[in-house]
C-alpha positions in Angstrom: 0.0 0.0 0.0 1.4 3.4 -1.0 1.3 6.5 1.1 -1.4 7.9 -1.1 -3.4 4.7 -0.6 -3.0 5.0 3.1 -4.3 8.5 3.0 -7.3 7.3 1.0 -7.8 4.5 3.5 -7.9 7.1 6.4 -10.5 9.1 4.4 -12.6 6.0 3.9 -12.4 4.9 7.5 -13.7 8.3 8.7 -16.1 8.5 5.8 -14.6 11.8 4.7 -14.8 13.1 1.1 -11.6 14.9 -0.1 -12.9 18.4 0.8 -13.9 17.4 4.3 -10.5 15.7 4.9 -8.7 18.8 3.6 -10.7 21.0 6.0 -10.1 18.6 8.9 -6.3 18.7 8.5 -6.2 22.4 7.5 -5.1 22.3 3.9 -6.6 23.5 0.6 -8.8 21.0 -1.2 -6.6 21.3 -4.2 -3.7 19.9 -2.2 -5.7 16.7 -1.5 -6.8 16.5 -5.1 -3.2 16.8 -6.4 -1.9 14.2 -3.9 -4.7 11.7 -4.6 -4.3 12.1 -8.4 -0.5 11.5 -8.1 0.4 14.9 -9.4 2.1 15.9 -6.1 3.7 13.9 -3.2 2.7 14.7 0.4 5.2 17.0 2.1 6.4 16.5 5.6 4.2 19.4 6.8 1.2 17.7 5.1 2.0 14.4 6.9 2.4 16.2 10.2 -1.1 17.8 9.8 -2.6 14.3 9.2 -0.9 12.9 12.3 -2.0 15.9 14.4 -5.7 15.3 13.5 -5.5 11.5 13.6 -3.6 10.9 16.9 -4.4 7.1 16.8 -2.5 6.8 13.5 1.1 5.6 13.7 3.6 7.9 11.9 5.5 4.8 11.0 2.4 3.2 9.4 1.5 6.4 7.6 5.0 7.1 6.2 6.3 3.5 5.6 3.3 1.2 5.8 5.0 -0.8 8.6 2.6 -1.9 11.3 5.2 -2.9 13.8 7.1 -0.2 15.6 10.5 -0.9 17.1 10.3 0.4 20.7 13.9 -0.5 21.6 15.3 2.3 19.5 16.2 5.4 21.3 17.2 8.8 19.8 21.0 9.4 20.1 22.8 12.6 20.4 25.1 13.2 17.4 28.3 15.0 18.2 30.6 16.3 15.6 34.1 14.7 15.8 37.0 14.9 13.5 37.2 11.6 11.7 39.4 10.4 8.9 38.0 10.8 5.4 35.8 7.9 4.4 36.8 5.4 1.8 35.6 6.6 -1.6 32.4 5.0 -2.7 32.6 3.4 -6.1 29.0 4.1 -7.0 28.1 7.5 -8.4 25.4 7.9 -5.7 26.4 9.5 -2.5 24.4 10.3 0.7 23.2 13.9 0.6 20.8 14.0 3.6 19.6 11.7 6.4 16.3 12.4 8.1 15.6 10.8 11.5 11.9 10.6 12.5 11.2 10.2 16.3 8.2 8.6 17.9 7.1 12.0 19.2 6.6 13.1 15.6 9.6 15.3 15.6 12.5 14.9 13.1 16.1 15.8 12.6 17.9 16.4 9.3 21.6 15.6 8.9 22.9 17.2 5.8 26.3 16.3 4.3 28.4 19.3 3.7 
């Protein structure tokens, strides 16, 4: 099930047409229309608005579709330390940004400089 399908599922479970769903989460109806049609992908802000209005919905389920949440993972504090240069990656793809999502619906971005 895709993220868009999970949003449609939430709308169906609450018997909300797109316009009512948009009003409930505080976005323009056109935003819902564009997401449901596949024109746009939901932004983090859009997802946060859904989670704020549907407190019983797991952020993990909404974002990834996973139904099991690992409860033994604790956020860690990241400290900058001087480390040797990493071994070059042979692939052309390189990590640009890492986003950590926490169980309290906050997140942290780590951007490679």
